[in-house]
Structure formats: C-alpha cells, structure tokens
C-alpha angles and dihedrals in degrees: 000000000000095000089050091051089052093051093050092047094244113175116192111225103241095177090058090045095054088056086064104036138046119256118248092229084221125119131187125228111196119199132168097234142335097224092082105082090221094071099052088051088052094044095049093058093042092051092047091053097045095044088051088055092051100261128128116219130229116200119216117186109196116166094177102047105156117100119044113252101194097191092054092050096046093114090059091048097052089056099255086138124047091214147332139236111211122200094161101068116133127197091261096039112133101178091082088055095049093048091049090051088054091055096250111151110239140169126201108221121195091346133071133202116207113243099009106125097215135114115286128194114183147129123267093262100177089053086050093055092047092050090054093048091043093053092049095047090048085057091055099257113153100166111057132167129201125216104192141177124249113319091229092069121091089221093062093040095051099041092048089048092052094046090049092051091060102032099037113179092356083085098055122195094250092055092060117094127179125202140131119312090255144117090247095057092047091051097046097046092046091053089049089051097045096044092052125096096263114030113199121241097233139022130208112209121204090226140001092259090059090041092055091048088052088050091055093049093047092051093048090055091052101254119144120229123252092354096070098018140006123218127192127181139182136248105033098235115188092260090061091072095050114122094242091058111021088181122198103226145163104249123219121193098244096172091056092048093050093048094048093046090054092045090048091053092049090049091050093048093047096043114019092183096058115120119275114252137205110199114192120184128209120242132211137203118253109203119207135142107297100081131061143133117308117253 
C-alpha cells in the first residue's frame, strides 16, 4: 500500500489529520553522529528548549542521510512524531523533501538544501570562509591549503566558496581536499600535504575536529605551530580552547542556532501556515595560538 501511494504521489494531509487527532508531543532530532563534539553541543540546547516547551525528544543518529528510505522512516510518516529537526541534510538529500511533501513539519539546522521551501537555521558559512581566508592573508600567507568536509554538504560548499572569494588562486585546486568531518581525515590529509614536495604555509580546516587532526599530524612530523604552519578551524567547540590545542577558529553561535531551530519547529507544528523563514547567524574570529605570519 505504501509503495503504491509513493508511486501515485499520494501525500497524507497531516494538517487535516491533526485536527482530528491529538499530537504526540514528541519531536525528532536527526544528527549524523555524536562523536563529533559539535553535535552534543547542538543537541543539548535543542533538547533544553524543546523540553521547556513541553515536548519530548527522540534522537535519530543517521550518518548516511542522503536518499529516502521510506520503510525505515515509516514511524515518521504515520505521525508518531510531531516534527523533525534535521542537521544531517546533504545537498542531494531527498528525505527532507519526502517528509515535507507529506506535511511533516521539519527544520533544517546548520545545513541547507537548494530549492526546498522549509525553515532553515544556520550560520553565515560564506562569511565564515571569507573570515578565515582574510585572517590568513592578513598574516601574509600566500600558499593556503583547505581540508574540507564532504562536497555534498552545504557547510563545506559555502565555507570553501567564501574562502576562495577572498584568497583566489592562493588556494589552488590541488590544495583542496575533501573527506569526513573527522580527526582521521584532518590527520591523513595534513600528512599528505606536509610530506609533499611543497608544503603550504597555512591550512583552513572545515571544522575544529579536522583542524585538531591536522594539528596532531603536523606536530608528529616535527612542525612547529604556527612557526612552520598555521591552522584555522570552524565552530569553536569547547575542545578548541584547551591548552594543548589553543586553536584559532571561526566561531558560530551554536547555542543560538539550536534554540532558534527548536523554536522554529514548535512554530511550524503549532501553525503550519506560518511564513517560511531562513535564519542566518553571524560568525566571528576567535584568535588563539595556531595562526601566525609565515617564516
């Protein structure tokens, strides 16, 4: 029956259904993992805001959230959840579009999908990339590498766009690497860069976890930081300020994003006809000890 409905493009009218049924007062929060310190930060504040508003929270950890799996998401379709905050969306994700067509309230948090008319709460990631590049150029760096996350995420796309807008050909295509938002990815790509014939003088990392992986690799290879190489990250997770890292990073207001994501979902649940919003939060540079002038 469900497959037939999908083929026919049938969309259950959730708005009408909610006039007849009690809401569950349960909402879902979908994250790609909980090992990356950024997501527990985001989750804690989302959870606090939703619970204060009288909602219970169901955590959905989905590291491969790209193509819709209708059978796996059946519980969402049959209205067991009142809505969903999605922080896992990739540029080619179709699950958010499927949920949206079925009338399930959703908010995209920290990620965007072009052309999808849903509520979005994120940082100004283009400005974040610009700020990172502007900082390094101001220090005198002319050969900059970028260790980014997956190309299919809006955060990677926008931060790289911003960095290239400022740095231009000082970030050459062969100096751009893509991988997961992990310590392992930062470590492996940094080693590749520093063991090459012409190491860069600075690295822009797509998030703080990648940046810390790059820091570890550089130190293991005997590089001084920032004497031999500068490294800058994004997010400003608590670990970035630890004495052993003291990472220069571009800070996003994770707490504000989390709270607003929860509030936007509650608004959408309680009034499905309210205008669609796109909240974009400013970023700021947090100067610590991993960036300096090149030698």
